[in-house]
DRENDO-1510 file (C-alpha; in Angstrom, 1 decimal, always signed):
<recs>
REC; n; res; u; v; w
REC; 1; MET; -50.4; -34.1; -18.6 .
REC; 2; ASP; -49.1; -37.6; -17.5 .
REC; 3; LEU; -48.0; -36.3; -14.2 .
REC; 4; LEU; -51.1; -34.6; -13.6 .
REC; 5; ALA; -53.0; -37.7; -14.4 .
REC; 6; ALA; -50.9; -39.5; -11.7 .
REC; 7; MET; -51.8; -36.8; -9.1 .
REC; 8; VAL; -55.5; -37.0; -9.9 .
REC; 9; SER; -55.6; -40.9; -10.1 .
REC; 10; VAL; -54.9; -41.5; -6.3 .
REC; 11; ALA; -58.0; -39.6; -5.3 .
REC; 12; PRO; -60.0; -43.0; -4.8 .
REC; 13; VAL; -57.4; -44.3; -2.4 .
REC; 14; PRO; -59.2; -44.3; +0.9 .
REC; 15; TRP; -56.2; -43.4; +3.2 .
REC; 16; PRO; -55.0; -39.7; +2.7 .
REC; 17; ASP; -51.5; -40.5; +3.8 .
REC; 18; LEU; -51.2; -43.2; +1.3 .
REC; 19; ARG; -52.4; -40.9; -1.4 .
REC; 20; LEU; -49.4; -38.6; -0.9 .
REC; 21; ALA; -47.0; -41.5; -0.7 .
REC; 22; THR; -48.1; -43.2; -3.9 .
REC; 23; VAL; -48.3; -40.0; -6.1 .
REC; 24; ALA; -44.5; -40.0; -6.8 .
REC; 25; PRO; -44.1; -43.8; -7.6 .
REC; 26; VAL; -47.1; -43.7; -9.8 .
REC; 27; GLY; -46.0; -40.7; -11.7 .
REC; 28; VAL; -42.4; -41.8; -12.2 .
REC; 29; ALA; -43.6; -45.4; -13.2 .
REC; 30; ALA; -46.0; -44.0; -15.7 .
REC; 31; VAL; -43.6; -41.5; -17.4 .
REC; 32; ALA; -41.0; -44.1; -17.5 .
REC; 33; LEU; -43.2; -46.7; -19.2 .
REC; 34; HIS; -44.5; -44.1; -21.6 .
REC; 35; ALA; -41.0; -43.0; -22.6 .
REC; 36; ARG; -40.1; -46.6; -23.1 .
REC; 37; ALA; -43.0; -47.0; -25.5 .
REC; 38; GLY; -42.1; -43.9; -27.5 .
REC; 39; LEU; -45.1; -41.9; -26.4 .
REC; 40; TYR; -43.0; -38.7; -25.9 .
REC; 41; HIS; -41.4; -38.9; -29.5 .
REC; 42; PRO; -42.6; -36.3; -32.0 .
REC; 43; ARG; -45.2; -37.4; -34.6 .
REC; 44; LEU; -46.5; -35.8; -37.7 .
REC; 45; THR; -50.1; -36.9; -36.9 .
REC; 46; PRO; -50.4; -37.3; -33.1 .
REC; 47; SER; -53.5; -39.2; -32.1 .
REC; 48; ALA; -54.7; -39.7; -28.4 .
REC; 49; LEU; -57.2; -42.3; -29.6 .
REC; 50; LEU; -54.5; -44.3; -31.5 .
REC; 51; GLU; -52.4; -44.3; -28.3 .
REC; 52; LEU; -55.3; -45.4; -25.9 .
REC; 53; PRO; -54.5; -49.1; -26.1 .
REC; 54; VAL; -50.8; -48.4; -25.2 .
REC; 55; LEU; -51.9; -46.0; -22.4 .
REC; 56; ALA; -54.3; -48.4; -20.9 .
REC; 57; ALA; -51.8; -51.4; -20.9 .
REC; 58; ARG; -49.2; -49.2; -19.1 .
REC; 59; THR; -51.7; -47.8; -16.8 .
REC; 60; ALA; -52.8; -51.3; -15.8 .
REC; 61; VAL; -49.3; -52.3; -15.2 .
REC; 62; VAL; -48.6; -49.2; -12.9 .
REC; 63; TRP; -51.5; -49.9; -10.7 .
REC; 64; CYS; -51.4; -53.6; -10.5 .
REC; 65; GLY; -47.7; -53.2; -9.6 .
REC; 66; LEU; -48.4; -50.7; -7.0 .
REC; 67; ALA; -51.2; -52.9; -5.5 .
REC; 68; ALA; -48.9; -55.9; -5.4 .
REC; 69; VAL; -46.2; -53.9; -3.5 .
REC; 70; LEU; -48.8; -52.6; -1.0 .
REC; 71; ALA; -50.2; -56.0; -0.5 .
REC; 72; ALA; -46.7; -57.2; +0.3 .
REC; 73; VAL; -45.6; -54.3; +2.4 .
REC; 74; LEU; -48.7; -53.1; +4.1 .
REC; 75; PRO; -51.3; -56.0; +4.1 .
REC; 76; GLN; -53.7; -53.8; +6.3 .
REC; 77; ARG; -54.0; -51.3; +3.4 .
REC; 78; THR; -54.4; -53.6; +0.4 .
REC; 79; LEU; -56.3; -51.9; -2.5 .
REC; 80; GLY; -59.5; -53.8; -3.3 .
REC; 81; TRP; -60.6; -54.3; -6.8 .
REC; 82; GLN; -63.2; -51.5; -7.0 .
REC; 83; THR; -60.6; -49.1; -5.7 .
REC; 84; LEU; -58.0; -50.3; -8.2 .
REC; 85; LEU; -60.2; -50.1; -11.1 .
REC; 86; ALA; -61.4; -46.6; -10.1 .
REC; 87; CYS; -57.7; -45.3; -9.8 .
REC; 88; ALA; -56.6; -46.9; -13.1 .
REC; 89; GLY; -59.8; -45.7; -15.0 .
REC; 90; LEU; -59.3; -42.2; -13.7 .
REC; 91; HIS; -55.8; -42.2; -14.5 .
REC; 92; LEU; -56.5; -43.4; -18.0 .
REC; 93; LEU; -59.2; -40.9; -18.5 .
REC; 94; VAL; -57.2; -37.9; -17.5 .
REC; 95; ALA; -54.1; -39.0; -19.4 .
REC; 96; SER; -55.9; -39.7; -22.7 .
REC; 97; THR; -58.0; -36.5; -22.3 .
REC; 98; GLY; -54.9; -34.4; -21.5 .
REC; 99; ARG; -52.9; -35.9; -24.4 .
REC; 100; GLY; -55.8; -35.1; -26.9 .
REC; 101; LEU; -55.9; -31.4; -25.6 .
REC; 102; VAL; -52.2; -31.1; -25.9 .
REC; 103; ASN; -52.2; -32.4; -29.5 .
REC; 104; ARG; -55.0; -30.1; -30.5 .
REC; 105; LEU; -53.0; -27.1; -29.1 .
REC; 106; ARG; -49.8; -28.2; -30.7 .
REC; 107; VAL; -51.5; -28.5; -34.1 .
REC; 108; ARG; -53.0; -25.0; -33.8 .
REC; 109; ALA; -49.6; -23.6; -33.0 .
REC; 110; ALA; -48.1; -25.4; -35.9 .
REC; 111; MET; -50.6; -24.0; -38.2 .
REC; 112; ARG; -49.9; -20.5; -37.0 .
REC; 113; SER; -46.1; -20.9; -37.1 .
REC; 114; PRO; -45.1; -23.7; -39.6 .
REC; 115; ARG; -41.6; -25.1; -39.3 .
REC; 116; GLY; -39.3; -25.0; -42.3 .
REC; 117; VAL; -38.6; -28.4; -43.8 .
REC; 118; LEU; -36.5; -29.8; -46.6 .
REC; 119; VAL; -37.5; -32.5; -48.9 .
REC; 120; VAL; -34.8; -34.9; -50.1 .
REC; 121; GLY; -35.2; -37.3; -53.0 .
REC; 122; PRO; -35.5; -37.9; -56.8 .
REC; 123; GLY; -38.4; -37.9; -59.2 .
REC; 124; GLU; -41.9; -37.0; -58.8 .
REC; 125; GLY; -42.1; -38.5; -55.3 .
REC; 126; ALA; -40.4; -35.4; -53.8 .
REC; 127; ALA; -42.7; -32.9; -55.7 .
REC; 128; ALA; -45.8; -34.9; -54.5 .
REC; 129; VAL; -44.6; -34.8; -50.7 .
REC; 130; ALA; -43.8; -31.1; -51.1 .
REC; 131; GLY; -47.2; -30.5; -52.6 .
REC; 132; THR; -48.9; -32.4; -49.9 .
REC; 133; LEU; -47.2; -30.3; -47.3 .
REC; 134; TYR; -48.2; -27.1; -49.1 .
REC; 135; GLU; -51.9; -28.1; -49.2 .
REC; 136; ARG; -52.3; -29.5; -45.7 .
REC; 137; PRO; -51.2; -26.9; -43.2 .
REC; 138; GLU; -52.2; -29.0; -40.2 .
REC; 139; TYR; -48.9; -30.8; -40.4 .
REC; 140; GLY; -47.2; -27.5; -39.5 .
REC; 141; LEU; -44.4; -28.0; -42.1 .
REC; 142; CYS; -43.6; -25.5; -44.9 .
REC; 143; PRO; -41.2; -26.8; -47.5 .
REC; 144; VAL; -38.3; -24.4; -48.2 .
REC; 145; GLY; -36.3; -26.4; -50.7 .
REC; 146; LEU; -35.7; -29.7; -52.6 .
REC; 147; THR; -32.5; -31.7; -52.8 .
REC; 148; ASP; -31.9; -34.6; -55.2 .
REC; 149; THR; -28.8; -36.3; -54.4 .
REC; 150; ARG; -29.2; -38.9; -57.2 .
REC; 151; THR; -29.2; -36.5; -60.1 .
REC; 152; GLY; -26.9; -34.0; -58.5 .
REC; 153; GLY; -29.4; -31.2; -59.3 .
REC; 154; ALA; -29.9; -31.8; -63.0 .
REC; 155; ARG; -33.6; -31.1; -62.9 .
REC; 156; ALA; -35.4; -27.9; -62.0 .
REC; 157; GLY; -36.9; -27.4; -58.5 .
REC; 158; ALA; -40.6; -28.7; -58.4 .
REC; 159; ALA; -43.7; -26.9; -56.8 .
REC; 160; GLY; -41.9; -23.6; -57.2 .
REC; 161; LEU; -39.3; -24.6; -54.5 .
REC; 162; PRO; -35.5; -23.8; -55.0 .
REC; 163; LEU; -33.4; -26.7; -55.7 .
REC; 164; LEU; -30.4; -26.9; -53.5 .
REC; 165; LEU; -27.4; -28.1; -55.5 .
REC; 166; THR; -24.7; -28.3; -52.9 .
REC; 167; GLN; -24.2; -29.0; -49.2 .
REC; 168; GLU; -23.3; -25.3; -48.8 .
REC; 169; GLU; -26.7; -24.3; -50.1 .
REC; 170; VAL; -28.4; -26.8; -47.9 .
REC; 171; ARG; -26.6; -25.5; -44.9 .
REC; 172; ARG; -27.6; -21.9; -45.7 .
REC; 173; ALA; -31.2; -23.0; -46.1 .
REC; 174; VAL; -31.2; -24.8; -42.8 .
REC; 175; VAL; -29.9; -21.6; -41.0 .
REC; 176; GLN; -31.9; -19.0; -42.9 .
REC; 177; HIS; -35.2; -20.9; -42.5 .
REC; 178; SER; -34.5; -22.5; -39.1 .
REC; 179; VAL; -35.1; -25.8; -40.6 .
REC; 180; ARG; -35.9; -28.5; -38.0 .
REC; 181; ASP; -37.4; -31.3; -40.1 .
REC; 182; THR; -36.3; -33.1; -43.2 .
REC; 183; VAL; -38.4; -35.6; -45.3 .
REC; 184; PHE; -36.4; -38.3; -47.2 .
REC; 185; ILE; -38.2; -40.0; -50.2 .
REC; 186; ARG; -36.0; -43.0; -50.1 .
REC; 187; ARG; -33.6; -44.6; -47.6 .
REC; 188; PRO; -30.2; -42.8; -47.4 .
REC; 189; GLU; -28.3; -46.3; -47.9 .
REC; 190; ALA; -30.1; -46.5; -51.1 .
REC; 191; ASP; -27.9; -43.8; -52.6 .
REC; 192; GLU; -25.6; -45.7; -54.7 .
REC; 193; GLN; -23.2; -42.6; -54.9 .
REC; 194; GLY; -22.9; -42.3; -51.1 .
REC; 195; HIS; -23.6; -38.6; -51.1 .
REC; 196; THR; -26.6; -38.9; -48.8 .
REC; 197; ALA; -24.6; -40.1; -45.9 .
REC; 198; SER; -22.8; -36.6; -45.4 .
REC; 199; LEU; -26.1; -34.9; -45.9 .
REC; 200; VAL; -27.6; -36.8; -43.1 .
REC; 201; ARG; -24.7; -36.0; -41.0 .
REC; 202; LEU; -25.0; -32.3; -41.9 .
REC; 203; LEU; -28.8; -32.3; -41.0 .
REC; 204; HIS; -28.3; -34.2; -37.9 .
REC; 205; ASP; -25.6; -32.0; -36.6 .
REC; 206; HIS; -28.0; -29.0; -37.1 .
REC; 207; GLY; -30.5; -30.7; -35.0 .
REC; 208; CYS; -33.1; -31.6; -37.7 .
REC; 209; ARG; -35.5; -34.5; -37.3 .
REC; 210; LEU; -35.4; -36.8; -40.1 .
REC; 211; TRP; -38.3; -38.6; -41.7 .
REC; 212; LEU; -38.5; -41.3; -44.2 .
REC; 213; ALA; -41.6; -41.0; -46.5 .
REC; 214; ASP; -42.8; -43.6; -49.0 .
REC; 215; PRO; -44.8; -41.7; -51.7 .
REC; 216; GLU; -45.6; -45.0; -53.5 .
REC; 217; GLY; -47.0; -47.3; -50.8 .
REC; 218; THR; -47.4; -48.0; -47.1 .
REC; 219; PRO; -45.3; -50.2; -44.8 .
REC; 220; ALA; -47.8; -53.0; -45.2 .
REC; 221; MET; -47.4; -52.7; -49.1 .
REC; 222; THR; -43.8; -52.7; -49.0 .
REC; 223; GLY; -43.1; -55.2; -46.3 .
REC; 224; ILE; -41.7; -52.9; -43.8 .
REC; 225; ARG; -42.7; -53.3; -40.3 .
REC; 226; THR; -42.4; -50.3; -37.7 .
REC; 227; THR; -41.8; -50.7; -34.1 .
REC; 228; ARG; -43.6; -47.4; -33.4 .
REC; 229; PRO; -47.2; -46.2; -34.0 .
REC; 230; ALA; -47.8; -45.7; -37.8 .
REC; 231; ASP; -47.4; -42.2; -39.1 .
REC; 232; HIS; -48.3; -40.6; -42.4 .
REC; 233; LEU; -48.4; -37.4; -44.6 .
REC; 234; TRP; -51.9; -37.5; -46.2 .
REC; 235; GLY; -51.6; -41.1; -46.7 .
REC; 236; HIS; -48.0; -41.2; -47.5 .
REC; 237; ALA; -46.3; -43.7; -45.1 .
REC; 238; VAL; -43.9; -41.9; -42.8 .
REC; 239; ARG; -41.5; -43.0; -40.1 .
REC; 240; PRO; -38.7; -41.5; -38.2 .
REC; 241; LEU; -35.2; -41.8; -39.6 .
REC; 242; LEU; -32.6; -42.2; -36.9 .
REC; 243; PRO; -29.0; -42.0; -37.9 .
REC; 244; CYS; -27.0; -44.9; -36.6 .
REC; 245; SER; -24.8; -42.5; -34.6 .
REC; 246; THR; -27.8; -41.8; -32.3 .
REC; 247; ARG; -26.9; -42.7; -28.8 .
REC; 248; THR; -28.9; -45.9; -28.1 .
REC; 249; PRO; -28.3; -47.8; -24.8 .
REC; 250; GLY; -26.3; -50.3; -26.7 .
REC; 251; ARG; -24.0; -47.3; -27.9 .
REC; 252; TYR; -23.7; -46.2; -24.4 .
REC; 253; ALA; -22.7; -49.6; -23.3 .
REC; 254; LYS; -20.2; -49.8; -26.2 .
REC; 255; ARG; -18.6; -46.6; -25.0 .
REC; 256; ALA; -18.4; -47.7; -21.3 .
REC; 257; ALA; -16.9; -51.0; -22.4 .
REC; 258; ASP; -14.4; -49.2; -24.5 .
REC; 259; PHE; -13.4; -47.0; -21.6 .
REC; 260; VAL; -13.0; -49.7; -19.1 .
REC; 261; MET; -11.3; -52.2; -21.4 .
REC; 262; ALA; -8.9; -49.5; -22.9 .
REC; 263; LEU; -8.0; -48.2; -19.3 .
REC; 264; VAL; -7.3; -51.8; -18.2 .
REC; 265; ALA; -5.3; -52.7; -21.3 .
REC; 266; LEU; -3.3; -49.4; -20.8 .
REC; 267; LEU; -2.2; -50.7; -17.4 .
REC; 268; ALA; -1.7; -54.1; -18.6 .
REC; 269; VAL; +0.7; -53.3; -21.4 .
REC; 270; ALA; +2.4; -50.3; -19.8 .
REC; 271; PRO; +5.7; -52.3; -19.6 .
REC; 272; VAL; +5.5; -53.3; -23.3 .
REC; 273; MET; +4.8; -49.6; -24.3 .
REC; 274; GLY; +7.7; -48.5; -22.1 .
REC; 275; ALA; +9.9; -51.0; -23.9 .
REC; 276; CYS; +8.7; -49.8; -27.3 .
REC; 277; ALA; +9.1; -46.1; -26.4 .
REC; 278; LEU; +12.7; -47.0; -25.3 .
REC; 279; ALA; +13.6; -48.9; -28.3 .
REC; 280; VAL; +12.2; -46.1; -30.6 .
REC; 281; ARG; +14.2; -43.5; -28.7 .
REC; 282; LEU; +17.4; -45.5; -29.0 .
REC; 283; SER; +16.9; -46.4; -32.5 .
REC; 284; ASP; +15.4; -43.1; -34.1 .
REC; 285; GLY; +16.3; -40.5; -31.6 .
REC; 286; PRO; +13.8; -37.9; -29.9 .
REC; 287; GLY; +10.1; -37.8; -30.7 .
REC; 288; VAL; +8.8; -41.2; -29.7 .
REC; 289; ILE; +5.1; -40.5; -30.2 .
REC; 290; PHE; +3.8; -39.6; -33.7 .
REC; 291; ARG; +0.7; -37.4; -33.8 .
REC; 292; GLN; -1.4; -37.1; -37.0 .
REC; 293; GLU; -4.9; -35.6; -37.8 .
REC; 294; ARG; -7.4; -38.2; -38.6 .
REC; 295; VAL; -11.2; -38.1; -39.4 .
REC; 296; GLY; -13.7; -39.5; -36.9 .
REC; 297; LEU; -17.2; -39.8; -36.0 .
REC; 298; TYR; -19.4; -37.3; -38.2 .
REC; 299; GLY; -16.3; -36.4; -40.1 .
REC; 300; ARG; -14.8; -34.6; -37.0 .
REC; 301; PRO; -11.0; -34.2; -37.0 .
REC; 302; PHE; -9.0; -35.7; -34.0 .
REC; 303; THR; -5.3; -36.3; -33.3 .
REC; 304; LEU; -4.3; -39.9; -33.5 .
REC; 305; LEU; -1.4; -41.2; -31.4 .
REC; 306; LYS; +1.3; -43.8; -32.6 .
REC; 307; PHE; +4.7; -44.9; -32.0 .
REC; 308; ARG; +7.0; -43.2; -34.5 .
REC; 309; THR; +8.2; -45.8; -37.1 .
REC; 310; LEU; +9.5; -43.3; -39.7 .
REC; 311; ARG; +10.7; -39.7; -39.8 .
REC; 312; ALA; +8.8; -37.9; -42.5 .
REC; 313; ASP; +7.8; -34.3; -43.1 .
REC; 314; GLU; +4.3; -33.1; -42.4 .
REC; 315; HIS; +3.1; -32.9; -45.9 .
REC; 316; GLU; +4.3; -36.3; -46.8 .
REC; 317; SER; +2.8; -38.0; -43.6 .
REC; 318; ALA; -0.5; -36.3; -44.6 .
REC; 319; THR; -0.6; -37.2; -48.4 .
REC; 320; ARG; +1.5; -40.4; -48.7 .
REC; 321; TRP; -0.7; -43.6; -48.7 .
REC; 322; THR; +1.8; -46.1; -47.3 .
REC; 323; VAL; +5.4; -46.2; -46.1 .
REC; 324; ALA; +5.6; -50.1; -46.2 .
REC; 325; GLY; +9.0; -51.0; -47.5 .
REC; 326; ASP; +10.4; -47.5; -47.0 .
REC; 327; ARG; +14.2; -48.0; -46.8 .
REC; 328; ARG; +14.4; -45.1; -44.3 .
REC; 329; MET; +12.5; -47.2; -41.7 .
REC; 330; SER; +14.7; -48.8; -39.0 .
REC; 331; PRO; +14.5; -52.4; -38.0 .
REC; 332; VAL; +12.7; -51.2; -34.8 .
REC; 333; GLY; +10.2; -49.3; -36.8 .
REC; 334; SER; +9.6; -52.2; -39.2 .
REC; 335; PHE; +9.0; -54.6; -36.3 .
REC; 336; LEU; +6.6; -52.3; -34.7 .
REC; 337; ARG; +4.5; -51.7; -37.8 .
REC; 338; LYS; +4.5; -55.5; -38.6 .
REC; 339; SER; +3.4; -56.5; -35.1 .
REC; 340; SER; +0.8; -53.5; -34.8 .
REC; 341; LEU; +2.6; -52.6; -31.5 .
REC; 342; ASP; +3.0; -49.0; -32.9 .
REC; 343; GLU; -0.8; -48.7; -32.6 .
REC; 344; LEU; -0.8; -49.2; -28.7 .
REC; 345; PRO; -1.0; -45.5; -28.0 .
REC; 346; GLN; -4.2; -45.4; -29.6 .
REC; 347; LEU; -5.6; -46.9; -26.3 .
REC; 348; TRP; -5.5; -43.4; -25.0 .
REC; 349; ASN; -7.4; -42.2; -28.0 .
REC; 350; VAL; -10.1; -44.7; -26.8 .
REC; 351; VAL; -10.0; -43.6; -23.2 .
REC; 352; ARG; -10.4; -40.0; -24.4 .
REC; 353; GLY; -13.4; -40.9; -26.6 .
REC; 354; ASP; -11.8; -40.1; -30.0 .
REC; 355; MET; -12.0; -43.7; -31.0 .
REC; 356; SER; -13.6; -47.1; -30.1 .
REC; 357; LEU; -11.9; -50.4; -29.8 .
REC; 358; VAL; -13.7; -51.8; -32.8 .
REC; 359; GLY; -14.9; -49.6; -35.8 .
REC; 360; PRO; -13.9; -48.5; -39.2 .
REC; 361; ARG; -10.2; -47.5; -39.3 .
REC; 362; PRO; -9.7; -43.7; -39.3 .
REC; 363; GLU; -8.1; -42.0; -42.3 .
REC; 364; ARG; -6.3; -38.8; -43.0 .
REC; 365; PRO; -8.5; -35.7; -44.4 .
REC; 366; PHE; -6.7; -35.8; -47.6 .
REC; 367; PHE; -7.5; -39.3; -48.3 .
REC; 368; VAL; -11.1; -39.0; -46.9 .
REC; 369; ALA; -11.9; -36.4; -49.5 .
REC; 370; LYS; -10.3; -38.4; -52.2 .
REC; 371; PHE; -11.9; -41.6; -51.4 .
REC; 372; ALA; -15.4; -40.2; -50.8 .
REC; 373; SER; -15.4; -38.9; -54.4 .
REC; 374; MET; -14.2; -42.3; -55.9 .
REC; 375; TYR; -16.0; -45.0; -53.9 .
REC; 376; PRO; -19.7; -45.1; -53.3 .
REC; 377; GLY; -20.6; -45.3; -49.5 .
REC; 378; TYR; -17.2; -44.3; -48.3 .
REC; 379; GLU; -18.5; -41.3; -46.3 .
REC; 380; ALA; -21.2; -43.5; -44.6 .
REC; 381; ARG; -18.3; -45.1; -42.7 .
REC; 382; HIS; -18.3; -42.1; -40.4 .
REC; 383; ARG; -21.7; -43.1; -39.0 .
REC; 384; MET; -19.7; -45.0; -36.3 .
REC; 385; PRO; -17.0; -44.0; -34.1 .
REC; 386; VAL; -13.7; -45.1; -35.6 .
REC; 387; GLY; -11.7; -47.9; -34.2 .
REC; 388; ILE; -8.3; -49.6; -33.5 .
REC; 389; THR; -9.6; -52.7; -35.3 .
REC; 390; GLY; -12.6; -53.7; -37.3 .
REC; 391; LEU; -14.3; -56.1; -39.4 .
REC; 392; ALA; -12.3; -55.2; -42.6 .
REC; 393; GLN; -9.0; -55.6; -40.7 .
REC; 394; ILE; -9.7; -59.1; -39.4 .
REC; 395; ASN; -10.5; -60.0; -42.9 .
REC; 396; GLY; -7.0; -59.1; -44.1 .
REC; 397; LEU; -7.8; -55.6; -45.4 .
REC; 398; ARG; -4.8; -53.7; -43.9 .
REC; 399; GLY; -2.2; -51.4; -45.5 .
REC; 400; ASP; -2.4; -51.2; -49.3 .
REC; 401; THR; -5.5; -53.1; -49.9 .
REC; 402; SER; -8.9; -52.4; -51.7 .
REC; 403; ILE; -10.6; -49.2; -50.3 .
REC; 404; GLU; -13.9; -50.3; -51.9 .
REC; 405; ASP; -13.7; -53.6; -50.0 .
REC; 406; ARG; -13.0; -51.8; -46.9 .
REC; 407; ALA; -15.8; -49.4; -47.2 .
REC; 408; ARG; -18.2; -52.3; -48.0 .
REC; 409; PHE; -17.0; -54.3; -44.9 .
REC; 410; ASP; -17.2; -51.1; -42.7 .
REC; 411; ASN; -20.6; -50.4; -43.7 .
REC; 412; HIS; -21.8; -53.9; -43.3 .
REC; 413; TYR; -20.3; -53.8; -39.7 .
REC; 414; ILE; -22.2; -50.6; -38.9 .
REC; 415; ASP; -25.5; -51.9; -40.3 .
REC; 416; THR; -25.3; -55.1; -38.4 .
REC; 417; TRP; -23.6; -53.7; -35.3 .
REC; 418; SER; -24.0; -55.5; -31.8 .
REC; 419; LEU; -21.8; -55.7; -28.8 .
REC; 420; TRP; -21.5; -59.4; -29.4 .
REC; 421; GLN; -19.9; -58.7; -32.9 .
REC; 422; ASP; -17.5; -56.4; -31.2 .
REC; 423; VAL; -16.4; -59.1; -28.8 .
REC; 424; CYS; -15.8; -61.5; -31.7 .
REC; 425; ILE; -13.8; -59.0; -33.7 .
REC; 426; LEU; -11.6; -58.3; -30.6 .
REC; 427; ALA; -11.2; -62.0; -30.0 .
REC; 428; ARG; -10.1; -62.6; -33.7 .
REC; 429; THR; -7.8; -59.6; -33.5 .
REC; 430; MET; -6.0; -60.9; -30.3 .
REC; 431; THR; -5.8; -64.4; -32.1 .
REC; 432; ALA; -4.1; -62.8; -35.2 .
REC; 433; PHE; -1.7; -61.0; -32.8 .
REC; 434; LEU; -0.7; -63.9; -30.8 .
REC; 435; ARG; -0.3; -66.0; -34.0 .
REC; 436; PHE; +2.1; -63.3; -35.1 .
REC; 437; ARG; +4.1; -63.4; -31.8 .
REC; 438; LEU; +4.3; -67.0; -31.7 .
REC; 439; GLY; +5.1; -67.4; -35.4 .
REC; 440; GLY; +8.0; -65.3; -35.0 .
REC; 441; GLY; +6.6; -62.3; -37.1 .
</recs>
């Protein structure tokens, strides 16, 4: 409809050839500005009337920009004020009317074929939201189950809905009922046991849209300010919940910076890596590179690369926490571990996209399962790509140190992430490395 509005809006332009030439720029600019404003994001209560001020502002920007360009490039064909107002007004009329029509058609289609939805949360709030969805079919959402991560399923399902006790039951419900929406009653990070993070990852991996509902108040009452138009479920304040792993422009910039910097670093330290490889080969024999399965973004396994510092069987390397002080380690292996030079091959993991330069340190699957059951919020670390260094490491949390402290630092890093923070962490890592080298180890 926005493209149709762009095609119709050029009708008042007095020159036929100019009409054809301006359709594409107007359409592309309008769509780009609307996408930037979030006007194409799914909403539970779409309203063309509420979007009218945003549409009007961006329509004015598009046509004023076009008029300015024409005045500079083609002075003899400058758009007058009357023409400009007619084009912008027609554009806004068609766009808003078309959006209202599309919204009405979508609501009718949703009522005929409602989508399955899960409600996640404790107490009566979940039952209230589920009951609202049952009673108000215009939202196009039909509850198929409840999940209470706080109580672990101690209470019975509300509103006649099955209570999903395990993630496997949630997975089956998502597949069987084609669930594409999930409503959380409280923020996932408010889960003190850390179980909700893995549930968010499961739902996100299955393509579900995540919503955060507040059954007790509105954003204005709770002090929350949303950057997108307000949404609601029959008065319950609702806003989209986007996992931190969602690819924002900043994350794309992080990945691009990782790729370029890791590739440059690989070329720069190639002589050092060659020397390390030769030292390992002469000291410990064949098998210079050590490969080990680690857990990365979204809990997905990958193969981590390091210089071998100790020969151990596969079971021992997967389940033994630390080899620091092991008498089987040669002087070369001990030096590589203390200086962190054994981690240089991980630059190739960064180039491949398995890791980032900065992020939570990856751990072995055995310990991930163990720590996730022992430390609240540990699983939430996998919202972000794992890294060679991180906030925990520059604060001294390396080797045999507190896992609870590491998880807290890692989650703080994810919640406050920025490219500048990555630069600061890399700078502090390099400073620590140079201090070790200059200090003689």
